[in-house]
C-alpha positions as a LaTeX table, in Angstrom:
\begin{tabular}{lrrr}
\hline
Residue & $x$ (\AA) & $y$ (\AA) & $z$ (\AA) \\
\hline
Met1 & 93.20 & 76.35 & 157.20 \\
Ile2 & 92.65 & 72.61 & 156.88 \\
Asp3 & 94.52 & 70.72 & 159.59 \\
Lys4 & 95.81 & 67.17 & 159.29 \\
Lys5 & 92.83 & 65.72 & 161.17 \\
Leu6 & 90.32 & 67.23 & 158.74 \\
Ala7 & 92.54 & 66.29 & 155.77 \\
Ser8 & 92.58 & 62.69 & 157.01 \\
Asp9 & 88.79 & 62.69 & 157.41 \\
Met10 & 88.30 & 64.02 & 153.88 \\
Leu11 & 90.63 & 61.50 & 152.29 \\
Ser12 & 89.04 & 58.68 & 154.29 \\
Ala13 & 85.60 & 59.81 & 153.05 \\
Val14 & 86.83 & 59.46 & 149.46 \\
Leu15 & 88.32 & 56.02 & 150.06 \\
Lys16 & 85.24 & 54.79 & 151.96 \\
Glu17 & 83.18 & 55.32 & 148.80 \\
Gly18 & 85.38 & 52.91 & 146.84 \\
Ala19 & 88.33 & 54.89 & 145.44 \\
Asp20 & 91.80 & 53.35 & 145.71 \\
Phe21 & 93.62 & 56.71 & 145.92 \\
Ala22 & 92.62 & 60.13 & 147.24 \\
Glu23 & 94.35 & 63.51 & 147.16 \\
Leu24 & 93.78 & 67.04 & 148.46 \\
Phe25 & 95.20 & 70.18 & 146.86 \\
Ile26 & 94.78 & 73.28 & 149.00 \\
Glu27 & 95.62 & 76.69 & 147.54 \\
Asp28 & 95.93 & 80.19 & 149.00 \\
Arg29 & 96.91 & 82.75 & 146.35 \\
Tyr30 & 97.47 & 86.49 & 146.17 \\
Ser31 & 97.71 & 87.92 & 142.66 \\
Ala32 & 98.12 & 91.36 & 141.08 \\
Asn33 & 97.56 & 92.27 & 137.43 \\
Val34 & 97.98 & 95.78 & 136.03 \\
Asn35 & 97.49 & 96.88 & 132.41 \\
Met36 & 98.76 & 100.13 & 130.87 \\
Val37 & 97.79 & 101.44 & 127.44 \\
Asn38 & 99.72 & 104.35 & 125.91 \\
Gly39 & 101.15 & 105.39 & 129.25 \\
Asp40 & 97.89 & 105.33 & 131.23 \\
Ile41 & 96.75 & 102.62 & 133.62 \\
Asp42 & 93.84 & 100.88 & 131.93 \\
Asn43 & 92.89 & 98.54 & 134.77 \\
Ala44 & 94.40 & 97.11 & 137.92 \\
Leu45 & 93.20 & 94.05 & 139.79 \\
Ser46 & 94.54 & 92.41 & 142.91 \\
Gly47 & 93.07 & 89.99 & 145.38 \\
Lys48 & 93.17 & 86.67 & 147.15 \\
Ser49 & 91.65 & 83.30 & 146.31 \\
Phe50 & 91.43 & 80.18 & 148.42 \\
Gly51 & 90.08 & 76.76 & 147.58 \\
Val52 & 90.41 & 73.00 & 147.86 \\
Gly53 & 90.58 & 70.41 & 145.08 \\
Ile54 & 89.70 & 66.78 & 145.85 \\
Arg55 & 90.71 & 63.95 & 143.54 \\
Ala56 & 89.84 & 60.27 & 143.56 \\
Leu57 & 91.39 & 57.51 & 141.47 \\
Lys58 & 89.98 & 54.06 & 140.89 \\
Glu59 & 92.33 & 52.03 & 138.72 \\
Asn60 & 92.50 & 54.09 & 135.48 \\
Leu61 & 89.56 & 56.37 & 136.28 \\
Gly62 & 90.02 & 59.85 & 137.73 \\
Val63 & 87.33 & 62.04 & 139.31 \\
Tyr64 & 87.82 & 65.62 & 140.49 \\
Gly65 & 85.84 & 68.15 & 142.49 \\
Tyr66 & 86.60 & 71.45 & 144.19 \\
Thr67 & 85.11 & 74.02 & 146.52 \\
Asn68 & 85.94 & 77.35 & 148.15 \\
Asp69 & 83.51 & 76.68 & 151.01 \\
Leu70 & 85.76 & 75.67 & 153.88 \\
Ser71 & 83.08 & 74.50 & 156.29 \\
Lys72 & 83.74 & 70.98 & 157.52 \\
Asp73 & 80.33 & 69.70 & 156.41 \\
Thr74 & 80.78 & 70.97 & 152.85 \\
Leu75 & 84.33 & 69.64 & 152.56 \\
Leu76 & 83.24 & 66.17 & 153.68 \\
Lys77 & 80.22 & 66.20 & 151.36 \\
Val78 & 82.36 & 67.10 & 148.34 \\
Ala79 & 84.82 & 64.37 & 149.30 \\
Gln80 & 82.02 & 61.81 & 149.49 \\
Lys81 & 80.58 & 62.87 & 146.11 \\
Val82 & 83.99 & 62.61 & 144.45 \\
Gly83 & 84.51 & 59.16 & 145.95 \\
Lys84 & 81.07 & 57.93 & 144.87 \\
Ala85 & 81.68 & 59.04 & 141.30 \\
Thr86 & 84.41 & 56.39 & 140.97 \\
Lys87 & 81.63 & 53.76 & 141.33 \\
Gly88 & 83.93 & 51.55 & 143.32 \\
Asp89 & 82.98 & 49.13 & 146.05 \\
Asn90 & 82.52 & 50.63 & 149.49 \\
Ser91 & 85.43 & 50.01 & 151.83 \\
Glu92 & 85.90 & 50.37 & 155.55 \\
Gln93 & 86.79 & 53.64 & 157.24 \\
Gln94 & 90.55 & 54.27 & 157.20 \\
Asn95 & 92.61 & 56.35 & 159.59 \\
Leu96 & 95.51 & 57.95 & 157.78 \\
Asp97 & 98.86 & 58.99 & 159.21 \\
Phe98 & 100.84 & 61.61 & 157.33 \\
Thr99 & 104.59 & 61.86 & 156.91 \\
Asp100 & 105.82 & 65.38 & 156.22 \\
Gln101 & 108.00 & 65.29 & 153.13 \\
Glu102 & 111.35 & 67.03 & 153.33 \\
Lys103 & 112.27 & 69.17 & 150.37 \\
Glu104 & 114.89 & 71.70 & 149.34 \\
Asn105 & 113.84 & 75.25 & 148.57 \\
Lys106 & 115.64 & 76.34 & 145.40 \\
His107 & 113.59 & 79.43 & 144.61 \\
Phe108 & 114.32 & 82.20 & 147.09 \\
Phe109 & 112.75 & 85.63 & 146.83 \\
Arg110 & 113.12 & 88.90 & 148.75 \\
Ile111 & 110.11 & 91.10 & 147.99 \\
Ser112 & 106.62 & 89.60 & 148.16 \\
Pro113 & 104.04 & 90.81 & 145.61 \\
Glu114 & 101.83 & 92.00 & 148.46 \\
Asp115 & 104.58 & 94.37 & 149.64 \\
Val116 & 104.79 & 96.32 & 146.37 \\
Gly117 & 102.79 & 99.55 & 146.14 \\
Ser118 & 100.76 & 100.70 & 143.15 \\
Gln119 & 103.00 & 103.75 & 142.61 \\
Glu120 & 106.09 & 101.55 & 142.30 \\
Ile121 & 104.37 & 99.34 & 139.76 \\
Ser122 & 103.09 & 102.32 & 137.78 \\
Lys123 & 106.57 & 103.87 & 137.62 \\
Leu124 & 108.06 & 100.60 & 136.46 \\
Met125 & 105.48 & 100.25 & 133.70 \\
Glu126 & 106.07 & 103.84 & 132.57 \\
Glu127 & 109.74 & 103.00 & 132.09 \\
Ala128 & 108.81 & 100.05 & 129.90 \\
His129 & 106.36 & 102.23 & 127.95 \\
Asn130 & 109.03 & 104.90 & 127.39 \\
Gly131 & 111.51 & 102.32 & 126.15 \\
Ala132 & 109.11 & 101.21 & 123.44 \\
Ile133 & 107.56 & 104.53 & 122.40 \\
Ser134 & 110.93 & 106.28 & 122.09 \\
Tyr135 & 112.50 & 103.63 & 119.89 \\
Ser136 & 111.04 & 104.89 & 116.65 \\
Glu137 & 108.56 & 107.43 & 115.30 \\
Thr138 & 106.68 & 104.51 & 113.77 \\
Ile139 & 105.56 & 103.23 & 117.21 \\
Ser140 & 101.89 & 104.19 & 117.46 \\
Gln141 & 100.71 & 102.21 & 120.48 \\
Val142 & 102.29 & 100.54 & 123.49 \\
Met143 & 100.61 & 98.13 & 125.88 \\
Val144 & 102.33 & 97.08 & 129.10 \\
Arg145 & 101.24 & 94.39 & 131.52 \\
Phe146 & 102.60 & 93.67 & 134.98 \\
Leu147 & 101.62 & 90.49 & 136.77 \\
Ser148 & 102.75 & 88.79 & 139.94 \\
Tyr149 & 101.45 & 86.23 & 142.37 \\
Asp150 & 102.25 & 84.49 & 145.61 \\
Gln151 & 100.81 & 80.96 & 145.64 \\
Asn152 & 100.89 & 78.74 & 148.72 \\
Val153 & 99.85 & 75.11 & 148.27 \\
Trp154 & 99.43 & 72.14 & 150.60 \\
Ile155 & 99.05 & 68.59 & 149.30 \\
Tyr156 & 97.86 & 65.51 & 151.20 \\
Asn157 & 97.17 & 62.07 & 149.80 \\
Ser158 & 96.02 & 58.67 & 150.96 \\
Glu159 & 99.53 & 57.24 & 150.68 \\
Gly160 & 100.45 & 59.36 & 153.71 \\
Leu161 & 102.06 & 62.26 & 151.86 \\
Ala162 & 101.93 & 65.71 & 153.44 \\
Thr163 & 103.85 & 68.53 & 151.75 \\
Ser164 & 103.65 & 72.20 & 150.83 \\
Asp165 & 105.22 & 74.79 & 148.57 \\
Arg166 & 105.31 & 78.55 & 148.07 \\
Arg167 & 105.58 & 79.83 & 144.50 \\
Val168 & 106.24 & 83.53 & 143.87 \\
Arg169 & 106.34 & 84.74 & 140.26 \\
Thr170 & 106.71 & 88.10 & 138.53 \\
Arg171 & 106.47 & 89.05 & 134.86 \\
Leu172 & 106.51 & 92.17 & 132.68 \\
Val173 & 105.03 & 92.08 & 129.17 \\
Val174 & 105.31 & 94.80 & 126.52 \\
Met175 & 103.56 & 94.84 & 123.16 \\
Ala176 & 104.40 & 97.65 & 120.76 \\
Val177 & 102.52 & 98.47 & 117.56 \\
Ala178 & 104.30 & 100.19 & 114.66 \\
Thr179 & 102.36 & 101.90 & 111.87 \\
Lys180 & 103.59 & 103.11 & 108.50 \\
Asp181 & 101.74 & 103.72 & 105.23 \\
Gly182 & 98.69 & 101.86 & 106.48 \\
Val183 & 100.71 & 98.82 & 107.57 \\
Lys184 & 100.76 & 97.70 & 111.21 \\
Glu185 & 103.22 & 95.31 & 112.83 \\
Thr186 & 103.61 & 94.28 & 116.47 \\
Gly187 & 106.58 & 93.58 & 118.67 \\
Phe188 & 106.39 & 91.56 & 121.87 \\
Tyr189 & 108.66 & 90.77 & 124.78 \\
Gly190 & 107.65 & 89.28 & 128.13 \\
Pro191 & 110.38 & 88.17 & 130.55 \\
Gly192 & 109.42 & 86.58 & 133.87 \\
Ala193 & 110.87 & 84.55 & 136.74 \\
Ala194 & 110.02 & 82.69 & 139.92 \\
Met195 & 111.07 & 85.76 & 141.88 \\
Gly196 & 109.52 & 88.65 & 143.76 \\
Tyr197 & 109.80 & 92.32 & 142.84 \\
Glu198 & 113.59 & 91.99 & 143.04 \\
Phe199 & 113.24 & 90.56 & 139.53 \\
Phe200 & 113.68 & 94.14 & 138.32 \\
Asp201 & 117.14 & 94.30 & 139.84 \\
Val202 & 118.22 & 91.99 & 137.00 \\
Val203 & 115.73 & 92.97 & 134.27 \\
Asn204 & 115.56 & 96.61 & 133.15 \\
Pro205 & 111.96 & 97.62 & 132.28 \\
Tyr206 & 113.17 & 100.24 & 129.79 \\
Asp207 & 115.15 & 97.59 & 127.91 \\
Val208 & 112.09 & 95.33 & 127.78 \\
Gly209 & 110.21 & 98.14 & 126.05 \\
Val210 & 113.09 & 98.81 & 123.68 \\
Arg211 & 113.13 & 95.20 & 122.53 \\
Ala212 & 109.40 & 95.20 & 121.77 \\
Gly213 & 109.71 & 98.55 & 119.97 \\
Arg214 & 112.66 & 97.33 & 117.92 \\
Ile215 & 110.80 & 94.30 & 116.61 \\
Ala216 & 107.71 & 96.29 & 115.63 \\
Ser217 & 109.59 & 99.14 & 113.95 \\
Arg218 & 111.89 & 96.87 & 111.96 \\
Met219 & 109.08 & 94.67 & 110.71 \\
Val220 & 106.86 & 97.57 & 109.62 \\
Glu221 & 109.70 & 98.69 & 107.32 \\
Ala222 & 110.27 & 95.20 & 105.93 \\
Asp223 & 109.26 & 93.57 & 102.66 \\
Phe224 & 107.22 & 90.36 & 102.70 \\
Ala225 & 109.06 & 87.09 & 103.20 \\
Pro226 & 109.21 & 84.81 & 100.15 \\
Ala227 & 107.17 & 81.61 & 100.15 \\
Glu228 & 109.40 & 78.61 & 99.52 \\
Lys229 & 111.30 & 75.74 & 101.11 \\
Met230 & 114.65 & 76.85 & 102.48 \\
Pro231 & 117.08 & 76.41 & 105.37 \\
Val232 & 115.80 & 78.18 & 108.48 \\
Ile233 & 117.94 & 79.35 & 111.37 \\
Ile234 & 115.88 & 79.75 & 114.54 \\
Ala235 & 117.39 & 82.00 & 117.18 \\
Asn236 & 117.83 & 80.98 & 120.80 \\
Glu237 & 115.53 & 81.80 & 123.74 \\
Phe238 & 111.85 & 81.94 & 122.66 \\
Gly239 & 112.71 & 80.12 & 119.45 \\
Gly240 & 112.28 & 77.05 & 121.64 \\
Val241 & 108.51 & 77.54 & 121.44 \\
Ile242 & 108.53 & 75.37 & 118.31 \\
Phe243 & 110.02 & 72.42 & 120.19 \\
His244 & 107.64 & 73.06 & 123.09 \\
Glu245 & 104.53 & 73.08 & 120.94 \\
Ala246 & 105.38 & 70.77 & 118.05 \\
Cys247 & 107.24 & 68.12 & 120.08 \\
Gly248 & 106.90 & 68.73 & 123.82 \\
His249 & 103.13 & 68.34 & 124.01 \\
Ser250 & 103.43 & 65.05 & 122.15 \\
Leu251 & 105.77 & 63.81 & 124.91 \\
Glu252 & 103.26 & 64.46 & 127.69 \\
Ala253 & 101.52 & 61.34 & 129.00 \\
Thr254 & 98.24 & 63.25 & 128.66 \\
Ser255 & 98.39 & 62.55 & 124.92 \\
Val256 & 100.69 & 59.50 & 124.93 \\
Ala257 & 98.32 & 57.44 & 127.13 \\
Lys258 & 95.45 & 58.10 & 124.71 \\
Gly259 & 97.54 & 57.05 & 121.73 \\
Ser260 & 97.03 & 60.54 & 120.30 \\
Ser261 & 100.73 & 61.36 & 120.16 \\
Val262 & 103.03 & 60.90 & 117.19 \\
Phe263 & 105.65 & 59.63 & 119.67 \\
Ala264 & 103.45 & 57.05 & 121.43 \\
Gly265 & 105.17 & 53.65 & 121.69 \\
Lys266 & 108.52 & 54.96 & 120.43 \\
Leu267 & 110.66 & 54.88 & 123.57 \\
Gly268 & 114.20 & 53.88 & 122.65 \\
Glu269 & 113.69 & 54.72 & 119.00 \\
Lys270 & 115.53 & 57.35 & 116.99 \\
Ile271 & 113.23 & 60.35 & 116.52 \\
Ala272 & 115.73 & 63.17 & 115.93 \\
Ala273 & 119.12 & 63.95 & 114.45 \\
Asp274 & 122.19 & 62.66 & 116.33 \\
Asn275 & 123.02 & 66.15 & 117.59 \\
Val276 & 119.64 & 66.72 & 119.28 \\
Ser277 & 119.21 & 66.25 & 123.03 \\
Ala278 & 116.38 & 67.80 & 125.04 \\
Val279 & 115.25 & 67.97 & 128.65 \\
Asp280 & 112.44 & 69.23 & 130.84 \\
Asp281 & 113.83 & 70.61 & 134.10 \\
Gly282 & 111.57 & 71.93 & 136.85 \\
Thr283 & 114.46 & 72.39 & 139.30 \\
Ile284 & 116.24 & 75.41 & 137.75 \\
Pro285 & 116.51 & 78.03 & 140.52 \\
Asn286 & 114.03 & 80.87 & 140.06 \\
Ala287 & 113.08 & 79.85 & 136.51 \\
Trp288 & 109.59 & 80.89 & 135.39 \\
Gly289 & 108.38 & 77.28 & 135.10 \\
Ser290 & 110.12 & 75.93 & 138.22 \\
Ala291 & 108.76 & 74.80 & 141.58 \\
Asn292 & 110.04 & 72.78 & 144.54 \\
Ile293 & 107.34 & 70.14 & 144.08 \\
Asp294 & 104.92 & 69.29 & 141.31 \\
Asp295 & 101.18 & 69.51 & 141.89 \\
Glu296 & 100.99 & 65.90 & 143.07 \\
Gly297 & 103.55 & 66.67 & 145.78 \\
Asn298 & 106.63 & 65.04 & 144.18 \\
Pro299 & 109.98 & 66.89 & 144.31 \\
Thr300 & 110.63 & 68.32 & 140.87 \\
Arg301 & 113.44 & 66.87 & 138.80 \\
Arg302 & 115.31 & 67.06 & 135.51 \\
Asn303 & 113.83 & 64.67 & 132.94 \\
Leu304 & 115.82 & 63.62 & 129.90 \\
Leu305 & 113.45 & 63.47 & 126.92 \\
Ile306 & 115.78 & 63.00 & 123.95 \\
Glu307 & 119.45 & 61.96 & 124.03 \\
Lys308 & 121.48 & 62.15 & 120.84 \\
Gly309 & 118.35 & 61.66 & 118.80 \\
Ile310 & 116.93 & 58.76 & 120.84 \\
Leu311 & 113.60 & 59.12 & 122.66 \\
Lys312 & 114.41 & 58.48 & 126.31 \\
Gly313 & 111.29 & 59.41 & 128.22 \\
Tyr314 & 107.85 & 60.95 & 128.53 \\
Leu315 & 106.46 & 63.41 & 131.07 \\
Val316 & 104.21 & 61.31 & 133.30 \\
Asp317 & 101.62 & 62.09 & 135.98 \\
Lys318 & 100.09 & 59.58 & 138.41 \\
Leu319 & 96.84 & 58.80 & 136.55 \\
Asn320 & 98.38 & 58.50 & 133.09 \\
Gly321 & 101.27 & 56.60 & 134.66 \\
Arg322 & 98.74 & 53.96 & 135.66 \\
Arg323 & 97.43 & 53.85 & 132.12 \\
Leu324 & 100.94 & 53.54 & 130.68 \\
Gln325 & 102.27 & 51.37 & 133.52 \\
Met326 & 105.00 & 53.94 & 134.13 \\
Lys327 & 106.17 & 55.77 & 137.23 \\
Pro328 & 105.40 & 59.49 & 137.54 \\
Thr329 & 108.23 & 61.86 & 136.56 \\
Ser330 & 107.31 & 64.82 & 138.82 \\
Ser331 & 105.59 & 66.43 & 135.84 \\
Ser332 & 102.08 & 66.97 & 137.18 \\
Arg333 & 100.85 & 70.58 & 137.07 \\
Arg334 & 97.65 & 72.62 & 137.22 \\
Gln335 & 96.58 & 76.26 & 136.96 \\
Asn336 & 94.89 & 76.32 & 140.37 \\
Tyr337 & 92.67 & 74.30 & 142.70 \\
Lys338 & 89.84 & 74.26 & 140.15 \\
Tyr339 & 91.80 & 71.94 & 137.84 \\
Ala340 & 92.77 & 68.30 & 138.19 \\
Pro341 & 96.52 & 67.84 & 137.65 \\
Thr342 & 97.98 & 66.17 & 134.61 \\
Ser343 & 101.36 & 65.82 & 132.88 \\
Arg344 & 102.73 & 69.17 & 131.72 \\
Met345 & 106.03 & 70.74 & 130.78 \\
Ser346 & 107.96 & 73.10 & 133.10 \\
Asn347 & 111.23 & 74.42 & 131.60 \\
Thr348 & 111.73 & 72.56 & 128.33 \\
Phe349 & 114.70 & 73.10 & 126.05 \\
Ile350 & 117.13 & 71.67 & 123.52 \\
Leu351 & 120.68 & 71.33 & 124.85 \\
Cys352 & 123.74 & 73.13 & 123.47 \\
Gly353 & 125.72 & 72.04 & 120.45 \\
Asn354 & 129.25 & 72.96 & 119.38 \\
Tyr355 & 128.77 & 75.88 & 116.98 \\
Tyr356 & 128.94 & 79.60 & 117.53 \\
Pro357 & 125.79 & 81.31 & 116.17 \\
Glu358 & 127.98 & 83.25 & 113.71 \\
Glu359 & 129.28 & 79.96 & 112.30 \\
Ile360 & 125.75 & 78.73 & 111.65 \\
Ile361 & 124.89 & 81.92 & 109.77 \\
Ser362 & 128.14 & 82.02 & 107.79 \\
Asn363 & 127.60 & 78.38 & 106.72 \\
Thr364 & 124.16 & 79.20 & 105.28 \\
Glu365 & 124.29 & 80.49 & 101.71 \\
Tyr366 & 120.58 & 81.34 & 101.59 \\
Gly367 & 117.73 & 81.00 & 104.07 \\
Leu368 & 115.59 & 82.63 & 106.72 \\
Tyr369 & 116.79 & 83.81 & 110.12 \\
Ala370 & 113.89 & 83.69 & 112.58 \\
Arg371 & 115.15 & 85.96 & 115.34 \\
Ser372 & 111.87 & 86.10 & 117.27 \\
Met373 & 108.96 & 83.68 & 117.15 \\
Gly374 & 105.28 & 84.48 & 117.56 \\
Gly375 & 102.23 & 82.33 & 118.17 \\
Gly376 & 101.18 & 79.19 & 116.37 \\
Ser377 & 99.15 & 76.02 & 116.42 \\
Val378 & 99.95 & 72.32 & 116.53 \\
Val379 & 98.12 & 68.99 & 116.26 \\
Pro380 & 99.71 & 66.64 & 118.89 \\
Ala381 & 98.50 & 63.50 & 117.12 \\
Thr382 & 100.44 & 64.34 & 113.97 \\
Gly383 & 102.92 & 66.99 & 115.14 \\
Glu384 & 101.83 & 69.31 & 112.31 \\
Phe385 & 102.48 & 72.95 & 113.19 \\
Asn386 & 102.14 & 76.46 & 111.85 \\
Phe387 & 104.10 & 79.27 & 113.58 \\
Ser388 & 104.44 & 82.94 & 112.80 \\
Val389 & 107.85 & 84.59 & 112.74 \\
Arg390 & 107.60 & 87.83 & 114.70 \\
Glu391 & 111.00 & 89.11 & 113.56 \\
Gly392 & 112.67 & 87.62 & 110.48 \\
Tyr393 & 115.58 & 88.32 & 108.15 \\
Leu394 & 116.80 & 86.81 & 104.91 \\
Ile395 & 120.26 & 85.26 & 104.83 \\
Lys396 & 122.32 & 85.70 & 101.66 \\
Asp397 & 125.88 & 84.56 & 101.09 \\
Gly398 & 126.32 & 83.65 & 104.73 \\
Lys399 & 125.23 & 87.04 & 106.06 \\
Ile400 & 122.06 & 88.46 & 107.54 \\
Ser401 & 120.56 & 90.79 & 104.94 \\
Lys402 & 117.22 & 92.56 & 104.84 \\
Pro403 & 114.33 & 92.16 & 107.31 \\
Val404 & 111.21 & 90.34 & 106.09 \\
Arg405 & 107.71 & 90.22 & 107.56 \\
Gly406 & 104.75 & 87.90 & 107.35 \\
Ala407 & 106.80 & 84.69 & 107.46 \\
Thr408 & 105.29 & 81.48 & 108.84 \\
Leu409 & 107.00 & 78.15 & 109.47 \\
Val410 & 105.00 & 75.09 & 108.45 \\
Gly411 & 105.88 & 71.45 & 109.04 \\
Lys412 & 105.81 & 68.44 & 111.36 \\
Gly413 & 107.70 & 68.30 & 114.65 \\
Ser414 & 108.81 & 64.73 & 114.03 \\
Glu415 & 110.30 & 65.77 & 110.68 \\
Ile416 & 112.13 & 68.93 & 111.70 \\
Leu417 & 113.79 & 67.09 & 114.61 \\
Lys418 & 115.57 & 64.97 & 112.00 \\
Lys419 & 116.51 & 67.99 & 109.89 \\
Ile420 & 118.35 & 69.94 & 112.59 \\
Asp421 & 121.89 & 69.88 & 111.23 \\
Met422 & 123.64 & 72.61 & 113.27 \\
Ile423 & 123.15 & 73.56 & 116.94 \\
Gly424 & 124.78 & 76.53 & 118.63 \\
Asn425 & 126.40 & 76.97 & 122.04 \\
Asp426 & 124.23 & 79.91 & 123.13 \\
Leu427 & 121.35 & 78.32 & 125.07 \\
Glu428 & 118.81 & 80.82 & 126.41 \\
Arg429 & 115.24 & 80.43 & 127.65 \\
Gly430 & 112.14 & 82.58 & 127.14 \\
Gln431 & 108.93 & 82.75 & 129.14 \\
Gly432 & 105.34 & 82.03 & 128.21 \\
Met433 & 101.98 & 80.70 & 129.36 \\
Cys434 & 100.94 & 77.25 & 128.21 \\
Gly435 & 97.31 & 76.16 & 127.98 \\
Ser436 & 96.21 & 72.53 & 128.10 \\
Ala437 & 93.92 & 70.16 & 129.98 \\
Ser438 & 94.86 & 71.47 & 133.43 \\
Gly439 & 94.64 & 75.17 & 132.56 \\
Met440 & 97.18 & 77.92 & 131.93 \\
Ile441 & 100.58 & 77.47 & 133.56 \\
Pro442 & 103.92 & 79.33 & 133.41 \\
Val443 & 106.61 & 77.62 & 131.32 \\
Asp444 & 110.09 & 78.32 & 130.02 \\
Val445 & 110.90 & 77.38 & 126.44 \\
Gly446 & 114.43 & 77.40 & 125.14 \\
Gln447 & 117.17 & 76.34 & 122.79 \\
Pro448 & 120.48 & 77.48 & 121.36 \\
Thr449 & 120.53 & 78.98 & 117.89 \\
Leu450 & 119.94 & 76.08 & 115.48 \\
Arg451 & 119.47 & 75.38 & 111.79 \\
Val452 & 116.81 & 73.25 & 110.15 \\
Ser453 & 118.22 & 72.18 & 106.79 \\
Glu454 & 114.88 & 72.57 & 105.00 \\
Leu455 & 111.56 & 73.94 & 106.15 \\
Thr456 & 108.51 & 75.32 & 104.38 \\
Val457 & 108.30 & 79.07 & 104.81 \\
Gly458 & 104.94 & 80.67 & 104.16 \\
Gly459 & 105.11 & 84.21 & 102.83 \\
Arg460 & 104.22 & 86.16 & 99.71 \\
Asn461 & 105.82 & 85.92 & 96.27 \\
Glu462 & 105.21 & 89.19 & 94.46 \\
\hline
\end{tabular}
């Protein structure tokens, strides 16, 4: 372990080479990943990793290095190299005093990932498999993944900060494949939380499998979705992935500071319909994307992004805060010690409106009901997106009618925000992994059921 004396020496070595800010990120992680295919364990990996990331800032320049060699000589050499890369003027040796930061632990757990045996995990995954395979005779393949980790981090910086955090997360993912008459469709469901193995006291593995099996079996029986512009109702929970991808990434200072965001320079302006408010909240107890501190050591907080259609804030990290002349918003995250931190989302969602979901459906004469969303792509600079609908249904005469497959939603995030005309009161969040400049991180996406008055639906007109 790196004690405060060695941490001070490393940070001083960075500053002596000319940087104006230095930071250490120390990580000790245990992780377990198990994959099951058609009821048999395909592979199982578990192990520990330990490493140190060293960052130097000089005005608006950031330099990062890392090592898993914990010898004092190597740590000091890496610190010196990182400091030199800033090409600043040499400064005098500094002796740093640290102040331990007090923080509140909001994410309690009972059962550590290291305390769970392989037989327990295998039994749990079999339950999930059985839930999917037994749903329908059309289910031809089921893949189950269990993952958990216990991450301990310590952060020191040249401003005297000393803090730490323990993040325990557990997730179960099921993907079911349905086959009929040469057609294959997939169903997916992957709940997770910042909890230990006790997560499965509140989430039933069999039910997770059933949900994945239901989606696959219904879609393999469905006709193709029509291709046209129409009202689209997007269900709650993982439906929030559209806001996350098409709008959320454009609110991160990572893109705003470069001017490569459609929302750059628009603080205080109206960017959405009056009924749209959205937040990013890293404080929600035991949420998949939560933590006690961000990866720069700041206590996490709830950030208001949009209020009644008005852009209220960005997600800002220290380096991009310098570039934007803004204070950090406790939004700095990274996959592990090998990545420099930058502004990222945590738990991002649209807030509740006043309608019951049934009201939204009954007030829609014709349209598409996107009950479950799949993957997609987005261009942050323009907000243009393309998302697949994993489970979709046509709406006729204010009622959900037949299932349809192959639907995609195409548009611009900045445009659909203004076309949201009804928002439900049934906020739920779904879990996913988000990839960006600082690696893959766990995030919650969410929203109530909502309606976009007009959206281009890609499908097939026969």
